[in-house]
C-alpha positions in Angstrom: 64.8 32.0 215.5 65.1 31.9 219.5 63.3 29.6 221.4 63.5 31.2 225.1 60.3 30.3 226.9 61.3 29.2 230.6 59.6 26.8 232.9 58.3 29.4 235.4 56.1 28.3 238.3 54.4 31.8 239.5 52.5 30.2 242.6 55.5 27.6 243.7 58.8 29.1 242.8 60.6 31.3 245.2 59.9 34.9 244.8 63.5 36.2 244.9 64.3 33.8 242.4 61.1 34.6 240.2 61.6 38.4 240.9 65.4 37.9 239.4 64.4 35.9 236.6 62.3 38.2 235.4 63.6 41.3 236.1 66.8 41.3 234.5 65.5 40.7 230.9 62.8 42.7 231.3 65.3 45.3 232.6 68.0 45.0 229.9 65.4 44.7 226.8 64.3 48.7 228.4 67.6 49.7 228.6 68.6 49.1 224.8 65.3 50.9 224.0 66.3 53.6 225.7 70.4 53.3 224.5 67.7 54.1 221.4 65.9 57.1 222.5 69.3 58.3 223.8 71.2 57.7 221.0 68.7 59.3 218.4 68.4 62.3 220.9 72.4 62.6 220.6 72.4 62.3 216.6 69.5 64.7 216.4 71.6 67.4 218.6 74.9 67.3 217.3 73.1 66.1 213.7 70.4 68.5 213.4 71.0 71.0 216.5 68.9 72.3 219.3 65.6 73.1 217.2 65.3 69.5 216.0 65.6 68.6 219.9 62.8 70.8 220.5 60.8 69.7 217.3 60.8 66.0 218.5 59.6 67.2 222.3 57.1 69.0 221.0 55.9 65.9 219.1 56.5 63.7 222.0 52.8 64.2 223.5 51.3 61.8 220.5 53.7 59.2 221.5 53.1 59.0 225.0 49.1 59.2 224.3 49.5 56.2 221.8 51.9 54.2 224.0 49.7 54.8 226.8 46.9 52.9 224.9 49.2 49.7 223.8 49.8 50.1 227.6 46.5 49.8 228.8 45.1 47.2 226.5 48.6 45.0 227.5 48.3 46.1 231.5 44.7 44.8 231.0 45.3 41.8 229.4 48.3 40.3 231.2 46.3 40.7 234.1 43.2 39.0 233.3 45.0 36.5 231.6 47.2 35.9 234.9 44.0 35.1 236.5 42.9 32.9 234.5 45.6 30.9 234.2 46.3 30.5 237.9 42.5 29.2 237.7 43.9 26.7 234.7 41.3 28.5 232.5 43.7 28.5 229.3 41.1 28.8 226.8 39.8 31.9 228.6 43.3 33.4 229.1 44.0 32.8 225.3 40.8 34.9 224.3 41.6 37.4 225.9 45.0 38.5 224.5 43.4 38.1 221.3 40.9 40.5 221.9 43.0 42.8 223.7 45.4 42.8 220.1 42.2 43.1 218.3 41.5 46.1 220.1 45.0 47.1 220.0 44.7 47.3 216.3 41.3 48.8 215.9 42.4 51.9 218.1 45.8 51.9 216.3 44.2 52.6 213.1 42.1 54.8 214.5 44.1 57.2 216.3 46.6 57.4 212.9 43.2 58.4 210.7 42.6 61.1 213.2 46.4 62.5 213.5 46.7 62.5 209.5 43.5 64.2 208.8 43.8 66.9 211.3 47.7 67.9 211.3 47.5 71.5 212.1 45.5 71.6 214.9 47.1 68.9 216.1 50.7 70.8 216.1 49.0 74.2 216.6 47.5 72.2 220.3 50.8 70.7 221.3 52.7 74.3 221.0 54.3 74.1 217.7 54.7 77.6 216.5 56.9 79.8 214.6 60.2 78.7 213.7 60.0 75.4 214.8 56.7 74.8 213.0 57.6 73.4 209.9 60.7 71.0 211.2 58.0 70.0 214.2 55.6 69.2 211.2 58.2 67.1 209.0 59.0 65.4 211.8 55.0 64.8 213.2 53.7 63.2 209.5 57.0 60.5 209.6 56.7 59.7 212.9 52.6 58.8 213.0 53.9 55.0 211.3 55.8 54.4 214.2 53.1 55.4 216.9 50.9 53.0 215.5 53.7 50.0 215.4 54.3 51.0 218.9 50.9 50.1 220.1 50.6 46.5 219.2 54.4 45.9 220.4 53.9 47.0 223.7 50.6 44.5 224.5 53.0 42.2 222.8 55.5 42.3 225.1 53.3 41.9 228.1 51.6 38.5 226.4 55.2 37.2 225.8 56.1 38.0 229.5 53.2 36.2 231.0 54.0 33.1 228.9 56.9 32.4 230.4 59.8 34.3 228.0 61.3 37.2 229.6 64.5 36.7 227.7 62.4 36.4 223.8 60.7 39.7 225.2 63.8 41.3 225.9 65.5 40.1 222.8 61.8 41.9 220.7 63.0 45.1 222.3 67.0 44.8 222.0 66.8 43.6 218.2 64.6 46.8 217.3 66.6 49.1 218.9 70.2 48.1 217.6 68.5 48.5 213.7 67.2 52.1 215.1 70.5 53.0 216.2 72.6 52.1 213.2 69.5 53.3 210.6 69.9 56.8 212.7 73.5 57.6 211.9 73.5 56.6 208.3 70.1 58.5 208.1 70.6 61.9 209.7 74.7 61.6 208.7 76.0 60.4 205.5 72.5 60.7 203.6 71.8 63.8 205.6 68.0 63.4 205.6 67.9 65.5 208.8 64.1 65.5 210.7 62.9 62.4 208.5 65.7 60.4 208.4 65.2 60.1 212.0 61.6 59.7 211.7 62.4 56.8 209.1 64.9 55.1 211.4 62.4 55.0 214.1 59.3 53.6 211.7 62.0 50.9 210.4 62.5 49.7 214.0 59.0 49.7 215.0 58.4 47.3 211.9 61.1 44.9 213.2 59.6 44.7 216.6 55.9 44.3 215.8 57.1 41.6 213.2 59.3 40.0 216.1 55.4 40.2 218.2 53.9 38.4 215.5 56.4 35.6 215.0 56.3 34.4 218.5 52.1 34.9 218.7 51.6 32.9 215.5 54.9 30.1 215.9 56.6 29.9 219.3 53.7 31.3 221.9 53.1 28.1 224.7 50.4 28.9 226.7 48.9 32.1 225.5 48.2 31.5 221.9 46.1 33.5 219.5 42.2 32.1 219.5 39.8 32.1 216.9 37.2 34.6 217.7 33.6 33.9 216.4 32.1 36.3 213.9 28.1 36.0 215.5 26.2 39.2 217.7 26.8 37.5 221.0 30.5 36.3 220.3 31.4 40.4 219.3 29.2 41.6 222.5 31.4 39.4 224.3 34.3 40.3 222.6 33.5 43.9 223.0 32.6 43.1 227.2 35.9 41.8 227.8 38.1 44.5 226.4 35.9 47.0 228.5 37.0 44.8 231.5 40.3 45.0 230.1 40.3 48.8 229.7 39.3 49.3 233.4 41.9 46.8 234.5 44.8 48.4 232.3 43.5 52.4 232.4 45.9 53.7 235.1 49.1 52.6 231.8 47.2 55.1 229.8 46.6 57.3 232.6 50.2 57.0 232.9 51.4 58.1 229.5 49.0 60.6 229.3 50.9 61.8 232.8 53.7 62.0 230.7 52.1 63.5 227.8 51.1 66.0 230.1 54.6 66.8 231.8 56.3 67.0 228.5 53.4 69.9 227.3 53.0 71.6 230.7 57.0 71.7 230.9 57.2 72.9 227.2 54.6 76.1 227.8 56.0 77.2 231.1 59.8 76.6 229.6 58.9 78.6 226.6 57.4 81.1 228.5 60.1 81.8 231.1 63.2 80.9 229.0 62.1 81.2 225.6 62.8 78.5 222.3 66.1 77.6 224.8 64.3 76.5 227.5 62.3 74.3 225.3 65.6 73.1 224.5 67.2 72.7 227.9 63.9 70.9 228.9 63.9 68.4 225.8 66.9 66.7 227.7 65.1 65.8 230.6 62.2 64.3 228.2 64.8 62.5 226.7 66.1 61.6 230.1 62.8 60.9 232.1 61.9 57.4 230.2 65.3 56.0 230.8 64.6 56.6 234.9 60.8 55.4 233.9 61.7 52.5 232.2 63.7 51.4 234.7 61.0 51.8 237.1 58.5 50.4 235.0 60.9 47.3 234.1 60.3 46.7 238.4 57.1 47.0 237.8 56.1 44.6 234.8 58.6 42.7 236.7 56.3 41.9 239.3 53.1 42.6 237.7 52.5 38.6 236.4 53.7 37.1 239.7 51.1 39.5 242.0 48.9 38.9 239.5 48.8 35.4 239.4 49.1 34.6 243.2 45.9 37.1 243.7 43.9 35.2 241.7 45.3 31.8 243.6 44.7 33.3 246.8 48.4 33.4 248.0 48.5 36.8 249.2 51.9 36.1 251.3 53.9 36.3 247.8 51.9 39.1 246.4 53.2 41.2 249.8 56.2 39.5 249.3 56.9 40.3 245.5 55.6 43.8 246.2 58.7 44.1 249.1 61.4 43.2 246.5 59.4 45.7 243.9 60.1 48.7 246.5 63.6 47.7 247.7 64.6 47.4 244.1 62.7 50.6 242.7 64.4 53.1 246.0 67.8 51.6 245.3 68.6 52.3 241.7 66.3 55.8 242.6 68.8 56.8 244.6 71.2 55.3 242.5 70.6 57.5 239.5 69.9 60.8 241.8 73.4 60.5 242.4 74.8 60.5 239.3 72.2 63.1 238.0 73.3 65.2 240.7 76.8 65.3 240.3 77.4 64.8 236.5 74.8 66.6 235.0 77.1 68.5 233.0 78.5 65.6 231.2 75.4 64.4 231.0 74.1 67.4 228.4 77.2 67.8 226.5 75.8 64.2 225.2 73.0 66.3 223.5 74.4 69.7 223.2 77.4 71.4 222.5 79.3 72.8 225.1 78.6 76.3 225.6 75.7 76.8 224.4 72.6 78.7 226.1 69.9 75.7 226.3 73.0 73.6 227.4 74.2 76.2 230.5 70.3 75.8 232.0 70.0 72.2 231.5 73.3 71.7 233.4 71.8 74.0 236.0 69.0 72.2 236.4 69.2 68.6 236.4 70.2 68.1 239.7 67.3 69.9 240.8 64.9 67.8 238.8 66.5 65.0 240.0 65.5 65.2 243.3 62.4 63.5 242.9 63.3 60.3 241.3 63.0 58.3 244.8 59.4 59.5 245.3 59.1 58.7 241.4 60.3 55.2 242.5 58.0 54.9 245.0 54.8 56.2 243.5 55.3 53.8 240.1 55.9 50.8 242.2 52.5 51.4 244.0 50.7 51.9 240.8 52.3 48.8 239.5 50.6 47.1 242.7 47.4 48.3 242.2 47.2 47.5 238.8 47.9 44.0 239.1 45.4 43.2 242.0 42.8 44.9 239.9 42.6 48.1 242.3 42.5 50.4 238.9 40.7 53.2 241.1 43.6 53.7 243.1 46.0 53.2 240.5 44.8 55.6 238.5 43.9 58.3 241.4 47.7 57.7 241.9 49.0 58.3 238.6 46.5 61.3 238.3 47.9 63.3 241.6 51.5 62.6 241.1 51.3 63.6 237.1 48.5 65.4 236.2 47.1 67.3 238.9 49.7 68.1 241.4 52.0 68.2 238.3 50.1 71.3 236.5 49.9 73.1 239.9 53.2 72.7 240.6 54.6 73.6 237.1 52.0 76.6 237.8 53.0 78.0 241.1 56.8 76.5 241.4 58.3 79.0 238.9 56.3 81.9 241.0 57.3 81.1 244.1 60.7 79.8 243.4 62.2 81.7 240.2 64.0 80.0 237.0 64.7 77.1 239.8 61.1 76.2 240.7 60.8 74.9 236.4 63.4 72.4 237.5 61.6 71.5 240.7 57.6 71.6 239.7 58.0 67.8 238.9 59.9 66.6 242.6 57.6 68.6 244.2 55.0 66.8 243.0 55.8 63.5 243.1 56.5 64.3 246.7 53.0 65.3 247.5 52.1 62.2 245.7 53.6 59.9 247.7 52.6 61.4 251.1 49.0 61.1 249.7 49.8 57.0 249.4 51.2 56.7 252.6 48.3 58.1 254.4 46.0 56.3 251.9 48.2 53.0 252.5 48.3 53.7 256.6 44.2 54.0 256.1 43.8 50.7 254.5 46.1 48.8 256.5 44.6 50.0 259.9 41.0 49.9 258.8 40.5 45.6 258.9 42.2 46.3 262.5 39.9 48.9 263.2 36.6 46.6 262.1 37.8 43.2 263.5 38.4 45.3 267.4 35.0 46.6 266.9 33.2 43.5 265.8 34.9 41.9 268.9 33.6 44.6 270.9 29.7 44.3 269.5 30.5 39.8 270.4 31.5 41.2 274.0 
């Protein structure tokens, strides 16, 4: 099949070349994944209508939470395994990777069973009611298999990149996305399966992704091969301990996806309150476009992660700082470019999803430029979260994620519309990102100056 393993030395290769070697395959893979999401929105918007977009947006938080669990295990395993590899402990790295997959499978089964057993309670909690409830229920039931597959795919892509195969990881993103797009069109238009067709296309694409991950781990893995886990009580206890450490290390990834789910849920509730169902449909365009921007920044963070983690484990802090500089420059540059596109071409972007002249389309065209103001601030925040994850500072990573995605976000959605009117709905997310950047910069400067102050005090005591 594919053999795209690269001989990569995280500890000695030039940082700029190493970053580029990882960034472009990671970015291309994520862009193809986002091409599927956007194309899915286009097909649903034109083939089913605004109510289809609204239904998918209502169910979206479920996907974000399950994806977050996958990121939690993937980030945790990748960081811990990278540090073991920097110490030439390949066996420990393999064991950690295997334990992450096992934990992901068990967790996905538990979540899937709970969601299938209590669908009505879950949908009510997500705000599905009235005319939207029926179509949201149909999408929810058929979409749950995708969420369960997504966790395994997410863990696998982190492991594959760390194993030195960013190109294979890219292909494992591209092929499922292409399958998804083709089936989306066939199921929604020629076969007229409606919202169920959109769900089935996503399910099949997710299955293809998981099969590619399994194929790599079984037949193509170079260093991070699966390792047989002993079934004794002692081994189980050690496995639980290792999984708990991976959870602590990667929990900010889960919090990040919970933050996206919170953004969708809070936005749905507030847009519905102020603008009704047309407001939810308009906001759904933001929720389709947000993952595109978020994944681009995530591509930068995931590019830097194995480089930073390996060099952090090896004690090469100059290379760690150099990698952080590259990731920060890449993120902010991309953020500025995307902001300009959204500001100047918002009507054209909205027409991709909704027919011209609709009420929801008009609301989205007016609001997108305000929403885009936050992209540069978001770039800085996600970059710093990725850095903290990579150097095992999970508390800092969780704090930044909680501020930008939950605390400041919810407060902004509550207060901004009252103070700024309808514009405040669109500015809530930028305000939350800006407030978080201020906190990040203050915290960074405090930590940077603390060693200097301690050194000065020690010198005075010596004198």
